[in-house]
N, C-alpha and C positions, 0 to 999 in steps of 0.2 A: 640331485642330492648325491653327495660323496658316498661311496661304499663304506660300510662300517667294518667289514672284515675281508680278509684275503680269501679268495676261493680255495677250498680245501685241496683241489687238484694241483694248485700251485704251491701251497704251503708244504705239501708232502714230498715235493720233488727234491732230490739231491741237487745241491747248488755249488757254483764256483764263485769266488770273489777275486777281482783283479786290482782293485784300487783300495788299499787298506794299509794304513800306517801303524806300525807296531806301537810307536810312542803315543799315538792318539787313541789307542785301544785300552789304555790302562784305567781300569775302573776305580772309583773312590776307595774301596777297601784295600785294593792293591797299592794305590798311592800311599795310603797310611802305612802299610807294611814297608814300603820303600823308604819313606821319610824316617820311620823309626830306626831303620838300619843305620841311618846317618845322623842320629841324635836329634831329630826334629819331630816334635809332637804336633800332629795335624789331625783334626777330626774329619770324618766323612762329610759332615755338613759344610766344613770349610772348603773341602775339595769341590763339592757341588756348587758352592758360590763362585769358586774359581772357574768352573765350567759353565758359567752363565755369562753370555756376552751378546752384543747386538751387531757387531761389525767384525770385519776381517782382522783389524788391528787387535781387538780384544781377544780374539781367538789366538793370534800369534803370541800374545803375551802369556796366555794360559799354557800354550804348547811349550814355550821356553821355560816356564816355571816347572812343569812336569818333567821335562827332559833334564832339568838340573839335578834330579835325584837318580838319574841313570848314570852311575859313576863307575861301576865295576862290572865285570862279566856276569856275576851272579844276579845283578839287578836286571840285566837284559833277560837272563834265563827265567826269572820270576815273571816278567812281563809276557814272555812266550807261553809259559805254562798257563797263565790266566787266559790269554787270548785263545789258545788252541782248545781249551775246554769249552770256552764260550762258542767258538765256531761249531764244534760238534753238536752242541745243544740246539743249534739252529740249522742243522742238516746241511752244513757246508762240508763238502768232501775234498775240495781243492781250493787252495788260496795262494796268491802271489803277494807276499807281504813286503812292503817298502820299509827299508831301514835308513834312518837319517845319518848316513856315514859321514856326511859333511859336518854335522854337529859333533860327532865323535872326534873327528880330527881337530876341530876347533878347540875342543876341551882337552886335547893332549892324550886321548885314549888310543888304545890299539884296536882298530877294527877287526884285525885277524883274531885276537884273543876273545873279543866280544862275540864274534861270529862263531867261533868254536863252541862257546857256551850256549849260544842260540841253537846250534845244530843238536847238541846233546839234549837240550830241553825239549826239542821237537820230536826226538826219536820215539818216545813211548806212544805218541799220538798217531804215528804212521801205522802201527799195528791195530789201531782202533778205526782205521779207514780214512784218516785225514792226510792228504798229501800237501806238503808245504814247499814252496819255492820262494826265492828272495830277490828283491830289487835293491841295488845299491843306489842311494839317492844323494845328489849334491844340492847345495843351496845356491840359487841363482845369484843373489846379491853378493856372495862371496867371490864371484868372478871365475874366469876360466882356469886359472892356475890351480885353484882349490878344487874345482870340479875334476880336473885331470888327476889329482891325488886320490879322489874317490874311485875313478876308473882303475888306477893302479892298485888300490886296496882290493878291488875285486879280483884283479889278476893275482895278487899275492895270496889271497884266500884260496884260490885254485879249487873251487868246488863247483860241481855240475848243478848244485842246488841254486847257484846264482844265475838267474836267467836274463837279467836286463839291467841297464843303467838308465837313471832318470834324473831330472832336475825339477825341484820344486822351489818354494820361496816366492819372493816378490817378482812376478813376471814382467813388471814394468821397469825393473832396475838396470838390467844389462841387456843390450841387443842380442838377439839370437845368433847373429852372424859371428859373434865373438867366440861361440862355442863349437864352431865347425870342426876344428882339429880335435876337440875333446870327443865329439860323437864319432869322428872317423876312427879314433883310437879304440873307442868302445866296440865299434863294429868289427875292427880287426881282431879283437879278442873273442868274437862270437857272441857278444852281448846284444840283445835286442834294445831298441831305442824308444824312450818315453820322454814326455815333458808335460808339466802343468802349463796350460795356456787357455786363454779365453774363459777364465774363471771371473776375474775382476777386470782383466784387460779386454781389448777388442778383438775382432776377427783377424786382424792383421797379425796378432801374436800366434794364432793357430796356423795361419798360412806360412809364416816364416819357419815355424817348427817343422812343418811338413816338407816345404820346398827347399829350405836351406840345410836342414839337419837330418832329413830322412826319417823323421819320427813316425813310428808305426801305430802308437796309441797316444791319445791326448788325455791328460788328466783334466776332467771337467769339460771344457770346450763349449759351454753353452752360448758363448758369444757368437757362434757360427750362425745363429738365427738372423743376424744382422746382414749377412752377405750370402745371397742365393747362389752366386757363383762358387763360393767356398763350399757351401753345402753340396753342390754338384761334385766338386773335386773330392771331398771326403767320401761321398758315396761311390764314386768311380774308382778311387784308389783303395777302397775298403779300409780307410783309416778309422780306427775305433775311438769313440768318445766314451770315457769312463765317467758315467753320470752318477752323481751322489746327491739326491734331492735334499735330504735333511741338512747336509753340509751347506748346500747353496742357500738354504733358508736361514740357517743360524749365522752364517758369516755375513749376510747381507748381499752376497753375490747375486742371488736371484733378483732382489729388488733393484740392484744396480743395473743389471742387464735389461730389466723390464722398465727401468726408469719409473719405478713406483715405490711409494713409501709404505705400502701395505701388501706386498707380494705374499701369496699363499701357495702351498704345495699344489693346489688345483691349477695354478697359473704356470706351472713349470713347462718349459718348451720341449720336454722329453718326447711327447707324442709326435710333435711336428718333426723333430729330428729323425726319429725312428721311421716315420712314414715317408720320409724323403729318401729312404734307402741307406741311411748312415748306420753302420754297426754300432751297437751300444752295449757296454758292460755295466750293468747296474751294481753299485757298490756303496759301502758305508763311509769310506774315507777315514774318519777318526771317530769310530762308533761311540766310545765312552764320552768323548767331548761333545758329541752332537746328540747324545741321548737316543741312540738308535741301534738297530741290528738289521741283518739282511732281510728278515721277514718284514720288518717295518718298512724297509725301502721298497719292497715289492708292493706293499699296501699303498705307499705314497705314489708309486707309479700308477696303480689302479685308480687312486683318487684323482690323479692328473688326467685320466681319460683313457688309459690303455685297457683294451679288452682282455678277457681271459686268454684268448689265443695269442695276443701280442705279448702278454706276460710269459707265456710258455716259450715264445720265440726268444725273449730276453734270457731265460734260463739257459737255453741252448747256446746262445751267442757267447756267454761267459766261458763256456767250455771251448767253443770253436776258436775263439781268439786269444786263448791263453798261450803263454810262451813255454808251456811245459815241454820237455823233451818228448819226441815221438816214440822213442824206444821204451 
């Protein structure tokens, strides 16, 4: 029988989160505030309906809709204020938050001005015990030239709060090899390297990210279960999988990887990956859009079969494999 509650010893621990998209954290009430700023009246119930989907395409459409109301720096500031308060409520003391800079550029926005507003909005929460760092994210299907613009936006922002460069989006759209120069440029600027892979794609997407691009953390990566040699590689190189159980369930990624029409949280391969020696950072991905929070994700991991000791290990790993500056 699945556990009904998270052990108190785990729930009380301060936590870190490493795979968290600002745009996917915007809760229905905040979405309504954003839309009202731009002359659109939307009810919270309408937002909840938008946040209900059964596959990855449905999620992407909802994500595009929400981000269409992030138009000005103060919109991003509002999203940060909402998210930071929510993180503190769930005992998160450190987070690396992904920003969809590729989407900002697509919409003709200034990433530098948006980021200035984001930093100002985050400042009050630092004194309350929440340390925030940021990941500039490109969209894979936009191609390498647009991805390079994201890297250069990170350079132009010139902030030590930017710790990494990553690529999300459709992992089957553009071969990883086309992004070699982009990742080389990111590394030359001191940015750590991330990529979404093995979410809906196969294990080869993960292997290419690691071997061709030098990626240090993989967003999702659950397809690794199909390739024992890849699992050995990830464990040996200490490449972290940023596992997001609720996301995998709601987008259909879990069902796809398990080739099952009725996948459950209890079926998640997280225990198998962790027990193989692969580092794991448990995360929420897009918490508002997947109706979750970090406490719920630890409960999901418990339901999937992790022991209390293993849950405690997960808490430590999210700090150990963060890209935060050592100073």
